[in-house]
C-alpha positions as CSV (number, residue, x, y, z in Angstrom):
1,M,98.0,132.8,121.3
2,N,101.1,131.0,120.3
3,C,102.0,128.5,117.8
4,D,101.0,125.7,120.0
5,A,97.4,127.2,120.3
6,G,97.5,127.2,116.5
7,I,98.3,123.5,116.3
8,V,95.7,122.6,118.9
9,G,93.2,124.6,116.9
10,G,94.1,122.9,113.7
11,R,93.7,119.3,115.3
12,A,90.3,120.4,116.6
13,L,89.4,121.5,113.0
14,G,91.0,118.2,111.6
15,R,88.7,116.2,113.8
16,V,85.8,118.0,112.2
17,L,87.1,117.7,108.7
18,L,88.1,113.8,109.0
19,P,85.2,111.9,110.6
20,A,87.1,108.8,109.7
21,L,89.4,109.5,112.6
22,A,86.8,107.9,114.7
23,R,86.1,104.8,112.7
24,V,87.8,101.4,113.6
25,A,89.3,99.1,110.9
26,D,87.9,95.6,110.7
27,D,91.2,93.6,110.5
28,A,89.6,90.4,110.1
29,E,87.5,91.7,107.0
30,V,90.7,92.7,105.5
31,V,92.6,89.5,106.1
32,A,89.7,87.5,104.7
33,V,89.6,89.6,101.4
34,L,93.3,89.5,100.9
35,A,93.4,85.8,101.7
36,A,91.1,85.3,98.7
37,A,92.7,87.8,96.4
38,P,94.5,86.3,93.1
39,H,97.6,88.4,93.5
40,P,100.3,88.7,96.2
41,S,99.6,91.3,98.8
42,R,101.4,92.8,101.6
43,Q,100.4,95.0,104.7
44,S,102.9,97.2,106.4
45,M,103.4,100.4,108.4
46,V,105.4,103.0,106.7
47,R,107.2,105.5,108.9
48,T,106.9,109.1,107.9
49,S,107.2,112.5,109.4
50,R,103.5,112.7,110.1
51,G,103.2,109.2,111.8
52,R,103.2,105.5,110.9
53,I,101.1,105.0,107.9
54,S,99.1,101.8,107.4
55,T,99.3,100.3,103.8
56,I,98.2,97.6,101.8
57,L,100.1,96.8,98.5
58,I,98.5,94.5,95.8
59,S,101.0,93.7,93.3
60,P,100.4,91.4,90.1
61,A,103.6,90.0,88.7
62,G,105.5,92.1,86.4
63,A,103.4,95.3,87.1
64,R,105.0,98.4,86.0
65,Q,102.6,101.0,87.2
66,L,101.6,101.9,90.7
67,V,98.2,103.0,91.5
68,V,97.6,104.7,94.8
69,Y,94.2,104.9,96.3
70,L,93.3,108.1,98.2
71,G,89.9,108.1,99.6
72,G,87.4,110.5,101.3
73,N,87.3,112.2,104.7
74,N,85.1,109.5,106.1
75,A,86.7,106.4,104.3
76,L,89.1,103.7,105.6
77,M,91.5,101.9,103.2
78,Q,89.3,98.6,103.7
79,D,86.4,100.5,102.2
80,G,87.9,100.4,98.7
81,L,89.7,97.1,99.0
82,L,87.5,95.4,96.4
83,R,87.9,98.1,94.0
84,M,91.7,98.0,94.6
85,L,91.7,94.4,93.5
86,A,89.4,95.2,90.4
87,D,91.9,97.8,89.3
88,A,94.8,95.4,89.8
89,D,93.1,92.8,87.6
90,A,91.8,95.3,85.0
91,L,95.0,97.3,84.7
92,W,97.6,94.7,85.6
93,S,99.2,97.4,88.0
94,A,100.3,97.3,91.4
95,V,97.7,99.1,93.7
96,L,98.5,100.7,97.1
97,G,96.0,101.7,99.6
98,L,96.6,103.7,102.7
99,D,94.9,105.3,105.7
100,Y,95.5,109.0,106.3
101,P,97.6,109.9,109.6
102,G,95.4,109.1,112.8
103,V,92.9,107.1,110.6
104,G,92.5,103.2,110.9
105,A,95.8,101.8,112.2
106,S,97.9,104.8,111.1
107,T,99.4,106.9,113.9
108,G,99.6,110.7,114.1
109,D,97.1,113.6,114.8
110,P,96.6,115.9,111.7
111,S,96.7,119.5,112.7
112,C,96.6,120.8,108.9
113,A,96.1,119.6,105.4
114,D,99.9,119.3,104.9
115,D,100.2,116.4,107.5
116,L,98.0,114.3,105.1
117,V,99.8,115.4,101.9
118,Q,103.2,115.1,103.1
119,A,102.3,111.5,104.5
120,V,101.1,110.5,101.1
121,V,104.4,112.1,99.4
122,E,106.5,110.0,101.8
123,V,104.6,106.7,101.3
124,V,104.6,107.1,97.4
125,E,108.3,107.7,97.7
126,A,108.7,104.4,99.8
127,F,107.0,102.4,97.2
128,T,108.2,103.9,93.9
129,Q,110.6,101.3,93.1
130,P,110.4,99.0,91.0
131,F,107.7,100.8,89.1
132,D,108.2,103.0,86.1
133,A,105.2,105.4,86.9
134,V,102.9,106.4,89.7
135,L,99.1,107.2,89.3
136,L,97.4,108.8,92.1
137,K,93.5,108.1,92.2
138,G,91.8,110.5,94.4
139,E,88.1,110.8,95.3
140,S,86.4,113.7,97.2
141,L,89.0,114.9,99.8
142,G,91.4,112.3,98.3
143,G,91.1,113.9,95.1
144,A,92.6,117.3,96.4
145,V,95.2,115.3,98.2
146,A,96.3,113.6,95.2
147,V,96.7,116.8,93.2
148,L,98.8,118.5,96.1
149,A,100.9,115.4,96.4
150,A,101.5,115.0,92.8
151,A,102.6,118.8,92.6
152,R,105.3,118.0,95.4
153,L,106.3,114.7,93.6
154,R,106.5,115.9,90.1
155,S,109.9,116.7,90.2
156,R,111.3,113.2,91.7
157,V,108.6,110.8,90.7
158,R,106.9,110.0,87.3
159,V,103.5,110.8,88.6
160,R,100.0,111.2,87.2
161,V,96.9,112.1,88.9
162,W,93.2,111.3,88.5
163,A,90.8,113.5,90.7
164,A,87.1,112.6,90.9
165,R,84.4,114.6,92.5
166,T,86.7,116.9,94.5
167,F,87.0,120.6,95.3
168,A,88.9,123.6,94.0
169,D,89.7,124.4,97.7
170,L,88.2,123.3,100.9
171,V,86.6,126.8,101.7
172,S,84.9,126.8,98.5
173,V,82.7,123.8,99.5
174,V,81.0,125.9,102.3
175,S,77.5,127.1,101.8
176,S,77.0,130.7,100.4
177,N,76.2,132.1,103.8
178,S,78.6,134.9,103.7
179,A,79.2,135.2,107.5
180,A,80.0,131.5,107.9
181,R,82.2,131.6,104.7
182,C,84.1,134.5,105.9
183,A,84.6,132.9,109.3
184,L,85.5,129.5,108.2
185,S,88.0,130.9,105.6
186,S,89.8,132.8,108.2
187,V,90.0,129.9,110.4
188,A,90.9,127.4,107.8
189,C,93.6,129.6,106.3
190,C,94.9,130.0,109.9
191,A,94.9,126.3,110.5
192,G,96.4,125.2,107.3
193,W,93.4,123.7,106.0
194,T,92.6,125.7,102.8
195,M,93.8,122.8,100.4
196,D,94.1,125.0,97.2
197,A,93.8,122.2,94.7
198,A,93.3,124.5,91.9
199,R,96.5,126.2,92.4
200,A,98.4,123.0,92.5
201,W,96.7,121.5,89.4
202,A,98.3,124.4,87.3
203,L,101.8,123.1,88.2
204,L,100.9,119.7,86.6
205,S,101.4,118.8,82.9
206,P,98.0,118.5,81.0
207,T,99.1,115.0,80.0
208,D,99.4,114.0,83.6
209,R,96.1,115.1,85.1
210,A,92.4,114.3,84.6
211,V,89.5,115.6,86.5
212,I,85.9,114.5,86.6
213,H,82.8,115.6,88.4
214,C,79.1,114.9,88.7
215,R,76.6,117.6,87.6
216,D,74.1,116.2,90.4
217,D,76.7,116.3,93.3
218,D,75.0,117.8,96.4
219,V,77.8,117.5,98.7
220,I,80.5,119.1,96.4
221,P,78.4,121.3,94.1
222,V,79.7,121.9,90.7
223,S,80.4,125.5,91.3
224,A,82.7,124.6,94.2
225,S,84.5,121.7,92.4
226,L,88.0,121.6,90.9
227,H,86.5,120.5,87.6
228,A,84.8,124.2,87.4
229,A,87.9,125.9,88.6
230,V,90.3,124.5,86.1
231,G,87.9,124.7,83.1
232,G,87.2,120.7,82.9
233,R,86.0,119.4,79.6
234,P,82.0,119.1,79.3
235,D,82.4,115.4,78.4
236,T,84.2,114.8,82.0
237,L,80.9,116.1,83.8
238,F,78.9,113.0,84.6
239,R,75.4,112.5,86.0
240,C,74.1,109.8,88.3
241,F,71.9,107.0,86.9
242,G,70.0,104.2,88.1
243,E,68.4,103.6,91.5
244,A,70.5,105.9,93.3
245,A,69.8,108.9,91.1
246,G,68.0,111.6,93.2
247,R,69.0,110.4,96.6
248,A,70.6,112.7,98.9
249,G,74.5,112.3,98.6
250,A,74.1,109.5,96.1
251,A,75.9,111.6,93.1
252,H,78.9,112.2,95.3
253,N,79.3,108.6,96.9
254,V,78.2,105.9,94.3
255,P,80.7,103.9,92.4
256,L,82.2,105.3,89.1
257,S,80.1,102.7,87.3
258,Q,76.9,104.6,88.2
259,L,78.1,107.9,86.8
260,I,77.4,108.5,82.9
261,D,78.4,111.1,80.4
262,T,76.3,112.5,77.5
263,L,77.8,109.9,75.1
264,G,77.0,106.9,77.5
265,Q,80.2,106.3,78.7
266,T,80.6,105.6,82.5
267,A,83.1,107.3,84.7
268,E,84.7,103.8,85.4
269,E,85.3,103.5,81.8
270,A,86.9,107.1,81.7
271,W,89.2,106.1,84.6
272,L,90.3,102.8,83.1
273,A,90.9,104.6,79.7
274,F,93.0,107.2,81.5
275,A,95.0,104.6,83.5
276,R,95.7,102.4,80.6
277,R,97.1,105.3,78.7
278,P,101.0,104.9,78.5
279,A,102.7,107.6,80.7
280,P,104.1,110.3,78.2
281,A,107.9,111.1,78.2
282,W,108.9,112.9,81.3
283,T,109.4,116.4,79.9
284,D,108.6,119.7,81.2
285,V,105.6,120.9,78.8
286,V,104.4,123.2,81.3
287,P,106.3,126.2,82.7
288,R,107.3,125.0,86.1
289,A,106.7,127.2,89.3
290,P,108.6,126.1,92.3
291,T,107.4,123.0,94.0
292,P,105.3,123.9,97.1
293,P,107.3,123.1,100.1
294,A,106.0,121.1,103.0
295,A,104.3,123.4,105.2
296,R,104.6,123.7,109.1
297,C,101.5,123.5,110.8
298,G,100.1,125.9,113.2
299,G,102.1,129.1,113.1
300,S,99.5,132.0,113.4
301,S,98.8,133.8,116.6
302,G,96.0,135.7,118.3
303,G,93.1,136.9,116.3
304,P,92.3,133.9,113.8
305,W,92.2,131.5,116.9
306,L,89.9,134.0,119.0
307,L,87.8,134.0,115.7
308,L,87.6,130.2,116.0
309,A,86.3,130.5,119.5
310,G,83.6,133.2,118.7
311,V,82.3,132.7,115.2
312,G,79.3,131.1,116.8
313,A,76.4,129.0,115.0
314,A,77.2,130.3,111.5
315,A,80.7,128.8,111.4
316,A,79.4,125.7,113.3
317,A,76.8,125.2,110.7
318,A,79.2,125.7,107.9
319,L,81.6,123.0,109.3
320,A,78.7,120.5,109.6
321,A,78.1,121.1,106.0
322,L,81.6,119.4,105.1
323,L,80.3,116.0,104.5
324,L,83.1,115.0,102.2
325,V,82.7,111.3,102.4
């Protein structure tokens, strides 16, 4: 098979990994929420190399930091709109939301993970002025996108990253079924959907990054988490509490305010503490590897795409298990 076949296969895999592609944004709800907001807001479409990206910017007067929201694979920008408004108030920061290529009103058809990452990079660069620093706030899939985008932006933008309940790499989330894992690993690598967040994490300064996870997470288990892969501190491993505790998927999806650490601090409080911390001087405190280049989607030929067609029920079950909402 040629490169075009790789792109087609990557798009097919992208539709499995991004169920948000099938969701429709409720424009009336967005307009109503923004009309009642206490701060100026602006909706716009930003042209990138991966499509026209739908964005919302909430900008308190005099804000010097830009917080960028990056959601999970079944999330629309509007799902986090109330949290965006709350952060704008609590941090007195500008807050930017966006929909990934092909999601909501954004155009494009993602054929590999880099389509998501590069779109985020280009959107951030379009909004960097007049802010002093950028903070990428990513959850679930968005956590990995945030880390990968920060690694690419770090030489051009004063950027920090907060990654919550995300994975070390996408394949690591698959069940322990060895046949399914092997099949999906080959397909994901061929299609460019590996998303090695742990490798990108090592490119960032320790002062510019924070990661948390939930010990009860049954969507991205601790063993597959970025937190475990990079040796996250024990006090950044939270548990779910309240009525949602014990419910399937709850620990992965509840608000940060419903996650608590061993000292009684919520993940929301930990987030606000990190976001309020002044951005350190922009120095190279970590040996810098070359910035990962923007990838070209597709590219492989033959065998892996034959594998995609022939892996059967095991790989299908593995793909169905990727519910990274």
